[in-house]
N, C-alpha and C positions, 0 to 999 in steps of 0.2 A: 435649418432643420426645425420641423414642427415640434411642439411640446410632446405629442404622442410618440414621434420618432425618437426624440431625445430620451424619453422615459424607457422606451424599448431598448435603446442602445445601452443605457445605464444598467438595465436589468440583465442584459446578456454579457456585460463586461464586469469582471471582478477586480481587475487591476489595469492601470494604463499609465504610460509616461508620454510626455509630449515635448519634443524638441530639447531632449535632455543633453546636458554637457557636464562632463566630470573631468577635472584637471588635477592630477596627482602632484602634490608638493608644489602647486602653483606653476609647474613647468611642463609635466608630461600629460598630453591629452590622451585620456583613456576612452571616453565616449563623446561623440560629437553628433548633434542633430538627430538623436535617436527618438523615434516616436513609435510606440508599440501598444497593443492592447492584448490582454489575456482573457479569453472567453470563459465565462462561468461554466464549470464542469469540464474544462479542457485539461489535457495532459500535455504540458508544454515542456520541451527539452531545450536547454541552452547548450549550444555546441560550439566549441572553438578551441584554438590552441591554448596551452598554458600561458597565463599572463595576458590573455586577450581581453579580460574584463568580465568574465562570466559571474564570478562571485559579487563583483561590484554591481552588476545589473540586477542580480537577484536581491541584493540588499536595497537597491532603489525600488524595485517592484514591491517589496514587502514593507517599505517604509522605515527600514533600519538606517538608511543613509539618505542624506539630503543632497540634491544635485547642486552644482555650481551655477547652473542655468537650467531653465525649463521647469515643468510642473509634473508632479506625481499625484495620481488620483487613486485612492483606495476605495474598494467597495464597502458598503455599509455592513455592519455586524460581521466583520472579518475576524475569524478565529484561526490563527496560524500555528501550526506545529512543525518544528524542524527536526529531522532525524539526527542532526548533529547535536542538538540540545538534549535529546534523549540519551545519546551516547555519553555525553558529558555528565548527565545526572546519575549514571550507574555508579553506585558506591560498592566497593568490594565486600563490605560487611552486610549489606542488605540482602534479604531473601529475594529470590527471583520473582516471587509473587508481589513483593512490595514495589519492585520496579515498574510493574504493570498498573497497580492500583494505588500508588502513593502511600502504601502502608496502611490502608483502610480496612484490611481484612483479607479474606480468601475469595472474595467475589469481585467481579468487574462487570460494569454495564457498558456494552458496546452496541451502538446504534439502537438504543432503547431496550436491549435485551440483556437481562441479568444472567451471567454465566460464572461457573466456578473457574478460577484461574487455571486449574489443571487442564480442563477441557479446552479453554481458550488457547492456552499455550500449545496444545497439540496441533492447532492449525499452523503453528510456526515450527513444527518438527521437533518439539521437546517431548521427552519421555514423561510418563505420568508422574513419577516421583520427583522430577527436577524442580517443581515449583517451590518445594520446601528448602532447596539448597541455597547456599549463599552465592552471590554473583561471582565471588573469587574462585568458585569451583568450576566455572564455565570456561570453555575454550574461547579463543578470539572470535571464531565464527559464530559460536553460540551467543556471545555478547552482542554481536551485530544483529542476530535474529531477535534477541530480547529487546534491543533498542527499537527495532521495527515494530515489534508487538506492542511496546509501550506507546509508540507514536500513533499506531492505528487505534489504540484504545482511548486516546484523548478525543474529547469533543472538538472537532475542527471542520472547517470547510476549505482550508488551504494547507496542503502538505508540501513541505520543501525538503528535497533530498539531494545530497551532494555525493556523486559517484556511488550509488547504492549497490552496484554489482561488483565492486572491487573484492577480489579474493573469495568469490562464492563458487561452490561446486554446483554441478548441474541441477541436483535435486533442490538445493536452496534457491537457485536462480528461478526455477519453475515455480516454487512457492512464492517468491517475491513477486513475480509477474501476476500470479493468481490473486494475491492479496491486494496489490495495487489496482488491478483491473476492477476489483469489487468496491474500491473506495468511492464513496458518493460525494465527491467534491472536486476541487480544482487542484492540480498538481504542477509544481515547478521542479524540474530535476536537471541536474548537471550530470552528463554521462558521455563517455566516448565509446560505449558498447553499441556498435551499429545494429547487431541483431536484436538487442534489447529495445533500442529505439524503434526499430521497424515493427516489432511485435506490439508495442504499447502506446506510443505517443500519438496525439492527434495533430500536433504542429511542432515545428522546430524553429527556434530563434537562433540565428547565427550571424557572424560578421558579414558585411556586405562584400560582394565580389570585387568592387573597385576601391573600397575604403574600409579597412579593418576597424576603424573607430565607429562606423555606422553599422547598426544591427537591424536585420530584417526578419520578419516571421513568414514561414512557408507552411501552408496547410499540408497535412498528411505526414507520413513517416520519412525515414531517411532517403529512400529511393525517390519519393515524390519531390523532396527538396533538391536532390541532384538533378532530376528531370527539369525542374523549374529554373534553376540557376545555371545548369550546364557544367558545373565543376564543384569541387570541394577544396578550395585553397586554404592552406594553413591547418589542415586536419590530417596530417600524416600519421598521427598516432591512433586514429580511429581503427578499431578492430574490424577486419573484413567480415562481411556477412557470410553465414554458413552457405556453402554451395548446395544448390538443389539438384538432386539426381535427375537426369533427363528421363522423360517418360518413354517407355518402351511401347512401340506401336503394337497393336493386336496382331497375333500370328494365328491364322486359322488352324495351324497344325498343333498349337498348344492345347493342353487340356483345359477345360473350362474351370474357372475358380470355384471353390466351394461356396455353397449357399451362405448368405450373410447370417451370422450368428445373432442370437438375441437372448435376453434374460429368460430363464426358466419361469414357469408359472409361479413357483414357490418364491423365487427371487423377486419377481415383479410384485407379488402380493406383499412381501416383506417391505419393499421399497415404498409402497403406498401406505402401509400401516405404521411404519416407524415414526414418521413426523408427528402423528397424533400421540404415540406413546412417549416420545421425547418431550413433547409439550406438557403432557400430563405429569411426567416425572419432574420437569422443571418447576411446575406449580407446587407439587408435593414437597420438593426440596426447599422451596422458598418458605412454605408454611412451617416445615420442621425447623428451619433456621430461625424463623421468627419466634417459635416456642423456646428454643434454646437461648435466645437473646433476653428472655425474661429473667432478670437477676434473682428473683425469688423462687424459681422453679426448683433449683437444687436443694434449697433449704426446706421447701415444702415436701418434696418427694424425690429423694436422691435416686431411688430405683427407677422412677419414671424418667428422670433426667438421663440416666445411663441408657435406658431403653430407647429414648428419643435420639440420643447421639448415635447409637448403633444403627438405628433405622435410617438416619441421615447418611451414615457412611455407606450402608448397603445401597441406598437410593442413588448416591453419587457414583458408586461403582457401576451400577446398572445403567445409569445415564451415559457414562463414559463408554461402556460396551456397546450400547445401542447407537450412540453417535458414530462410533467407529464402524459398526456394521452398516449403518446408513451410508457413510462416506465411501466405504469399499464398494457397495452396490451402485451408488451414484456414479463413481468413477468408472465402473465396469459398463454401466449404461451409456455413459458418454463415449467410452472407447468403442462401443459397438454401434454408436450412432443412433441409439434409440430415441423415442420421443421424450420430451421433458415432462 
């Protein structure tokens, strides 16, 4: 391989293992002769029966575990965040906001954009007032969403998730897929949810058809993997994909469908105008926050401090309302199939 080709290959690969072997307790062979690469920006699912070695392989790929034989190569400047780590870090007494921003205040910076934790948590289906509540007040499902919100708020280029769809309702599952699809990095996930895999992943790593100790990577989703290998041995617990309703052929006797709907002029105008208003409010809120951070302001002018605090509260409420209005309109536009 030429130097240029080698550099290109390294740039496109974030993790790789070569001829890996893992022997448990010096007796049981778990992985044998495994050679895999994880492409930068890929969403890679590890799929296999319980006890097949999925967690072991994830720990090898992320450098947490050393193999008994073979080599592990990690990409440069790798920043890994694990959903399990975020779940473990949730303390019952901490505020919901503190779980997202490590107790640094009421603001969080995500992908370079500073947002109030209340508006950020709305993306994860939390009510506006819940950011002030203690973690102990949350349900089990809400804690799972909070762990995901905390993980997505961390600066990272590698996200590791173990069975993220367990016990999720349909609305939360849709939110999860939306948030993960927007993640600008590489993902390793363990899941048995066939529909989830088909909707999200770019490749699947699973046990070899002839030897369960050997793992292979298949490009595409679950159905692509089945087509390439011809079967899915050892995966009896995989959830069946949702059945697709058969298409009904056109009947000339049927009435023609109604004309395709679109946003009204007022809605389209609001959708175009709102991003600028939201940006302006975010700048205003940042400035107000900076003024209130001045420790001498209250001593100099208590009335001005109170006025600034009230203005900040109003601006935050307005921002939240406008973000919600934009989200509703954007979802409607997408549902109607309008232009971006």
